[in-house]
Every structure is written in C-alpha cells, then in structure tokens.
N, C-alpha and C positions, 0 to 999 in steps of 0.2 A: 503493499500500499505506499509506504514511504517511498520508495523507489519510484513509483509513478506520479506521486506528488512532485518529487524532484525533476522528473522528466518534463512534467507539465510546466513547472516554472522557468525551466531552462529553453524549452521551446517557445513559451510565450516571450521571454526577454528576448531570445534571438529574431523572432518574426517582428517584434515591435520595433526593432531597429530600422531608422528611416531608410538607411541604403537598402536594406533587404525589402522593404515595402516598396520600393521604387523599381526593384529588379536590377539593381547595380551591383549588388553582392550576394554572395551566398549565406545561409544562416549559419552561423557557427554555435554548435552545440557543446563545445569543449566544457562550458561550465557545468553541464550535468554530471561529468566526472569527477569535478572538483566538489561538487555540491555533495556527491554520494561520499567521497572520502571524508568530508569535514562532518557528515552526520553521523548519528549513532549505529545505524545500520552497517556502516563499514565494520566497526568494531565486532558486532556480532556475526557477520559473515565470515570475517576473518578467522574467528573462533572456531567455526566448524567446517573450514575449507577441506580438512581432510577425511572426514567422515564419510562420505559416499565413495571415494577411490579406496579407502582403506578395505573396503569389501572386494576388491579385485586383487586378491592376492593368494597364493598358494594354500593359505589356511581356510579361505572360503568365508562363509558367513560367522562362524565362530571367531575366526581371527579378526574379522571387521568388527564384532560386537565387542570384544575384547579390547581392541586397540581405541575403537570409537569412546567407548565407556572412561578410559584412562585419559585420552586426550580430552574428552570434553569436560568430564567431571574433576579431574585432577589437576591437569596441566591448563585447562582453560584456553587450549589452542596457541600456547606460548612457545611451541616446537620450533625450532629453527629451520624445519624443511617442511617442504609442500608436496604431497603426492599428487601425480597427474592421471587421468584417465587414459586408457590405451587410445580410446579414439575420441575426437571430438563431438560435441553434442550434435553438431550440424551433420555430422557423418551418420548418426543415428537414427536420424528423424526421418520418416518416409516422405518419398516425393509426392508433391499433390496429384501427380498422374495415376499414383495406385490408389486414390482414395475414391471408392465408389459412391455414388448418391443414388440411393433406392427408396422407393415409395413405402411411406409408412402404412400402417395397418387402416387408417381411416381414409387413405388415398388423397386427401386433400393437401398436403404439403410434402415439400422435399426433407428429408433428414440424413445427415452426414453419419456414417456409420462409425468413424474413428472417435469424435468426441462424445458422441450418443450411444454407447456400447449397450446401454440397458433398454433401449427402444427396440421390441421385437418387431422384426421385419418379414415381410412375407417374402416368398421366393420371386425373384425377377428374372426374365428372361434375359440371355447376355446380350442380345442385340438392341435392348430398350436402355441398356447401360450408357453413360456420357462416354465412358472409357471402352467402347465395344472394339474388339478387334485386339485389346491389351489386356493382361493379366489383372483381374480387379481382386482386393481383399474383401470379400463380402462374407 
C-alpha cells in the first residue's frame, strides 16, 4: 500500500512539471526510488530479503524454514549477505499469449482463468478461444 502511495506521489510530481506538460521533456520518476529508500518499507523489505530465496537450497523446505526463522526472528535481516533466486521473476511469469479467456457459467461475461482460478468454467471448444491454434492453459 505504501509503495503504491509513493509511486502515485512520484508520478504526480513528475507529471506536474511544466516541461513535461508541454511535451518538452520526459517524466523523471527517480524520486520514487529515493522515496522508497527513505520510507519505513525499505527497512522492512530489507530485513526479509533472504526469506524466499532461502527455500531454494539443497535442504529444501526444512532448511528454508530454519534459516528464515533464525534470520527473521534472531538476526532481524542484519546478515551481510543477500541470497539470489536462480531465475528472475519476469522469467517465471507466464506470457500473456498463454492466458486463455473462457466463458463463465452464466455466459454473460468473460473471465481470465489465471487470476480467477476459483470460478468454475464450462468446457470451451478450442476454435472459440482467442488463442486458437496455440497451446492454452485452461
């Protein structure tokens, strides 16, 4: 929530610049990074930076739970190292072309199957999908 507020403040300040309004300059959003680093969320995020990557180790979930507990409760994230994930987040995200739009049960509106997994979908013929001819995750 706070990061969204900081992003909005930074965007408003950048777009309120007379040069940007006149189209003479690009909007500079570098104040967002400065705002995040100066706010309380930077401290909180820095303390838990190793929690998620700690589960990707040879000891698996048990090693991740033990390390995360020690790092979070006892050390408060003051370790001098930072673990890295094996792949970047953008590499693990599905491409939009794999998202299939299907009719919902009432047939009145479209629903996205990935963000809305609890909606029960009726079977859809492959040629009616927007991604016909491609592999769809339905």
